[in-house]
C-alpha positions in Angstrom: 17.4 -6.5 -3.7 16.5 -2.9 -3.1 19.2 -1.8 -5.5 17.9 -4.2 -8.2 14.3 -3.0 -7.8 15.4 0.6 -7.8 17.4 0.1 -11.0 14.4 -1.7 -12.6 11.5 0.5 -11.5 13.0 3.9 -10.9 16.0 4.0 -13.3 14.2 2.0 -16.0 16.6 -0.9 -16.4 14.0 -2.9 -18.2 16.3 -5.9 -18.9 16.4 -6.7 -15.2 12.9 -8.1 -15.5 14.5 -11.2 -17.0 16.6 -11.7 -13.8 13.4 -12.2 -11.8 11.4 -14.2 -14.4 12.4 -17.7 -13.3 11.9 -17.3 -9.6 8.6 -15.4 -10.1 7.3 -18.2 -12.4 8.4 -20.8 -9.9 6.7 -19.0 -7.0 3.4 -18.3 -8.8 3.2 -21.9 -10.1 1.2 -22.8 -7.0 -1.4 -20.3 -8.0 -1.9 -21.6 -11.5 -5.6 -21.9 -11.0 -5.9 -18.2 -10.1 -6.4 -15.2 -12.3 -3.5 -12.9 -12.0 -4.6 -9.2 -12.0 -1.6 -6.8 -11.9 -1.9 -3.6 -10.1 -1.8 -0.9 -12.8 0.0 2.4 -12.9 -1.5 5.6 -14.0 -1.2 6.8 -17.6 1.0 9.7 -16.4 3.4 7.3 -14.6 3.4 5.0 -17.6 4.5 7.9 -19.8 7.2 8.9 -17.2 8.6 5.4 -16.9 8.0 4.1 -20.4 6.8 0.7 -19.1 4.6 -1.0 -16.4 7.1 -2.7 -14.1 4.5 -5.4 -12.9 3.4 -6.5 -16.4 7.0 -6.4 -17.5 7.8 -9.0 -14.9 4.8 -11.1 -15.7 5.5 -11.1 -19.4 9.2 -12.0 -18.9 8.1 -14.9 -16.8 5.4 -15.8 -19.4 2.7 -15.7 -16.7 -0.8 -15.1 -18.1 -2.7 -12.2 -16.6 -5.8 -10.1 -17.0 -5.8 -6.3 -17.0 -9.1 -5.7 -15.1 -8.1 -2.5 -13.2 -7.4 1.1 -14.0 -5.8 3.6 -11.8 -6.4 7.3 -11.2 -3.3 9.4 -11.1 -2.1 10.2 -7.5 1.1 11.7 -6.2 3.9 9.2 -5.6 3.4 7.2 -2.5 7.1 7.3 -1.8 6.7 11.0 -1.1 4.2 10.4 1.6 4.5 9.0 5.1 2.5 6.0 6.3 -0.3 8.0 7.9 -0.8 10.1 4.6 -0.8 6.9 2.5 -3.5 5.3 4.7 -5.7 8.4 4.3 -5.7 8.2 0.5 -8.9 7.3 -1.4 -8.9 4.1 -3.4 -7.1 5.0 -6.7 -8.2 1.8 -8.5 -11.4 1.0 -10.3 -12.6 -1.9 -12.4 -12.3 -1.3 -16.2 -15.5 -1.0 -18.1 -16.0 -4.2 -20.0 -16.9 -4.1 -23.7 -19.7 -6.5 -23.0 -21.5 -7.6 -19.9 -23.0 -11.0 -19.2 -26.5 -11.0 -17.6 -27.0 -13.4 -14.8 -30.5 -14.5 -13.9 
């Protein structure tokens, strides 16, 4: 599995997303009443990779999702040890909505 994910995420073998589509859809079926919010990648990482690996999997499995988060660019976590990763500030923030509902 580690080799498959490395080929998909690191080496950019985008077609591998289809291998995981059926098991992912089957697993997430029990969460059909949830809103799926994928963890985003930074714009810089998107440009390096050419695709978002999480949304690629969700789209291949035809699982609806909402892009509600944005990510600030941070150094690769794989280059940090556990202690350094735990010290990081939260890189995610809610996207600004084009409209806001008022609740009274």
